[in-house]
C-alpha positions in Angstrom: -19.1 3.0 -1.3 -22.6 2.5 -2.6 -22.5 0.7 -6.0 -18.8 0.5 -6.4 -17.0 -2.6 -6.6 -14.3 -2.3 -3.9 -11.3 -4.6 -3.6 -8.6 -4.6 -0.6 -5.8 -6.0 -1.8 -3.3 -7.5 1.1 0.5 -9.1 0.1 1.1 -11.4 3.1 4.7 -12.4 3.7 5.3 -14.1 7.1 2.1 -12.6 8.5 1.1 -15.5 10.3 1.1 -14.0 14.0 -0.8 -10.5 12.7 -3.0 -11.2 9.7 -6.0 -12.6 11.7 -6.0 -9.6 14.0 -5.9 -7.2 10.9 -9.2 -8.8 9.4 -10.6 -8.3 13.0 -10.2 -4.7 12.6 -11.5 -4.2 9.4 -14.8 -2.1 9.7 -18.1 -4.4 9.5 -19.4 -2.3 6.6 -16.4 -2.9 4.6 -15.8 -6.7 5.4 -19.5 -7.2 4.2 -19.5 -5.7 0.8 -15.6 -5.5 -0.6 -13.8 -8.3 -2.0 -10.3 -9.2 -0.6 -7.5 -10.2 -2.7 -5.0 -12.2 -0.3 -1.4 -12.4 -2.2 0.8 -15.2 -0.1 4.2 -14.1 -1.2 6.3 -17.3 -0.6 5.8 -17.1 3.3 8.5 -19.6 5.1 6.1 -19.7 8.0 2.4 -20.9 8.6 1.0 -17.9 6.9 -0.7 -19.9 4.1 -2.4 -22.0 6.8 -3.6 -19.2 8.6 -5.1 -17.4 5.6 -6.9 -20.8 4.9 -8.8 -20.8 8.4 -9.6 -17.1 7.5 -11.4 -17.9 4.3 -13.6 -20.2 6.1 -14.7 -17.4 8.2 -14.6 -14.6 5.3 -16.0 -16.1 2.2 -14.8 -12.8 0.5 -10.9 -13.6 0.3 -9.7 -14.4 -2.9 -6.1 -16.1 -2.4 -3.2 -16.0 -4.7 -0.2 -18.1 -3.9 3.2 -17.2 -5.2 5.3 -20.4 -4.6 8.4 -18.6 -4.0 8.9 -15.0 -2.4 8.7 -12.3 -5.3 8.9 -9.1 -3.1 6.7 -6.6 -1.7 6.1 -5.0 -5.0 5.4 -8.1 -7.2 2.7 -9.1 -4.4 0.9 -5.8 -5.2 1.5 -6.2 -8.9 -0.7 -9.8 -8.8 -3.2 -8.3 -6.4 -3.9 -5.3 -8.4 -3.9 -7.2 -11.5 -6.5 -9.4 -10.1 -8.5 -6.4 -9.2 -8.3 -4.9 -12.3 -9.3 -7.8 -14.0 -12.4 -8.1 -11.5 -13.3 -4.6 -13.0 -12.7 -3.1 -9.7 -13.8 0.8 -8.9 -11.3 1.1 -6.1 -8.6 -0.8 -4.9 -6.7 -0.4 -1.4 -3.4 -1.8 -0.5 -3.7 -2.9 3.2 -0.7 -4.3 5.0 -1.2 -7.6 6.6 1.3 -6.6 9.8 -1.3 -4.2 11.3 0.9 -1.2 10.8 -1.7 0.7 8.7 -5.1 1.2 10.0 -7.8 -1.0 8.7 -10.4 1.0 10.7 -9.7 3.9 8.1 -10.3 1.9 5.2 -13.7 3.7 4.6 -11.7 7.1 4.7 -9.2 6.0 2.4 -12.1 4.7 0.0 -14.3 7.8 0.1 -12.2 10.2 -1.9 -12.1 7.8 -4.8 -15.9 6.8 -4.5 -17.0 10.3 -4.5 -15.0 11.2 -7.8 -12.6 13.5 -5.7 -9.5 11.8 -6.2 -7.6 9.1 -8.2 -5.0 8.3 -5.7 -5.5 8.1 -1.6 -2.7 7.9 0.2 -2.8 7.5 4.3 -0.2 9.7 5.7 1.3 9.3 9.1 3.3 12.7 8.7 -0.2 14.6 8.4 -1.6 12.7 11.4 1.4 14.6 13.7 1.8 11.6 15.8 4.3 9.5 14.2 6.8 9.6 16.9 4.0 8.9 19.6 2.8 5.9 17.7 6.1 4.5 17.9 7.9 5.3 14.9 11.8 5.1 15.9 13.3 8.5 15.6 16.1 7.5 12.9 13.2 6.3 10.6 11.2 9.3 11.4 14.3 11.8 10.5 15.2 9.5 7.5 11.4 9.7 6.4 11.3 13.3 6.5 14.8 14.0 4.6 13.9 11.6 1.8 10.6 12.9 1.5 11.9 16.4 1.3 14.6 15.2 -1.4 11.8 13.5 -3.4 9.4 16.6 -3.4 12.5 18.8 -4.4 13.4 16.5 -7.2 9.7 15.8 -8.2 8.5 19.1 -8.2 5.9 18.0 -5.9 4.4 18.8 -2.3 3.6 15.3 -0.8 3.9 15.0 3.0 5.3 11.2 2.8 6.0 9.1 -0.3 6.8 6.3 2.4 3.5 5.1 3.3 2.0 1.6 2.5 -1.5 2.7 2.7 -2.9 3.5 -0.7 -5.9 3.4 -2.5 -6.3 3.5 -6.3 -9.5 4.2 -8.6 -9.6 1.7 -11.6 -8.3 5.0 -13.7 -5.4 5.1 -11.8 -4.6 1.3 -12.1 -5.3 1.3 -16.0 -3.2 4.5 -16.5 -0.2 3.8 -14.4 1.8 1.0 -16.2 2.4 -0.5 -12.7 3.9 -3.9 -14.3 7.1 -1.7 -15.4 7.6 -0.8 -11.6 9.9 -2.2 -8.8 9.0 -5.3 -7.3 10.4 -4.3 -3.7 9.4 -1.6 -1.1 9.8 1.0 -3.7 6.8 0.3 -5.5 4.8 2.5 -3.7 6.8 5.8 -4.0 7.0 5.0 -7.6 3.4 4.5 -7.8 2.8 8.2 -6.4 5.4 9.5 -8.7 4.3 8.0 -12.0 1.0 8.8 -10.8 1.4 12.7 -10.6 3.3 12.3 -13.8 0.1 11.2 -15.5 -1.8 14.1 -13.9 -3.8 12.0 -11.7 -5.7 13.5 -8.6 -3.7 12.6 -5.3 -5.2 13.1 -2.1 -3.6 12.7 1.2 -5.6 11.8 4.4 -4.0 11.7 8.0 -3.5 8.3 9.7 -2.2 7.6 13.3 1.1 5.7 13.3 1.4 1.9 14.7 4.5 0.7 15.8 3.9 -2.8 17.8 4.1 -6.7 16.2 5.1 -6.0 12.8 8.4 -7.4 11.5 10.4 -5.1 9.3 12.3 -6.6 6.8 14.3 -3.4 5.5 17.8 -2.3 5.8 17.3 1.6 6.5 20.2 2.7 5.2 20.0 0.4 2.0 16.6 1.7 1.5 17.9 5.3 1.8 20.1 4.6 -1.1 17.8 3.0 -3.2 15.4 6.0 -2.7 18.3 8.1 -4.3 18.4 5.7 -7.1 14.8 6.3 -7.9 15.5 9.9 -7.9 18.5 9.5 -10.2 16.5 7.3 -12.4 13.8 9.9 -12.6 16.3 12.6 -13.7 17.1 10.1 -16.5 13.6 9.9 -17.6 13.2 6.2 -16.5 9.7 7.0 -15.4 8.4 8.7 -18.2 6.0 6.1 -19.3 
């Protein structure tokens, strides 16, 4: 990380009960050296109030507010655009609900900082403790089925497309036209897909699974059909930017 400008991009939607604990779990070395872009995505609870309290403690927080909810992907677009503008060398997506381990931020950053990779994804499947970490069986089976189908369709060998723990190099964020991707939860998988098409180097690292306080805003059946839609659009060349 030495000499690298690291930014953490954190979408925050109805995260009032969890976001403070996420900050507490970020390693001290990271919290001292990284900049944190929090995108408050039009929450209907007191998330914004909690973030403003955090800003008094953590002076490296840059807050961007969406007056209305635009969606998970849209919040990432806002955050990554700000990171690119700030000439970040590395930008890491970190959820504000605590599902993905802030403790592993250095492991996520290291392959990019050392020049080994352009995109690093945290895989709960490689961690081999998805079910033990509380992932519901139906979500685990759905994850495995959709990932196998995506690999077959995309010609790749990725262990998990449906992770929300991803780090990007500056090259990745300036190569992938991410503003043309989805504003929803499919943004992550589309970034991996388009990144592979752009011949960017993708590295996966194992991460533990934690299902506890976070609240899912997804309908799993709708999500599955939407993934099939991404596959069809890829067949039609919609991601050949």
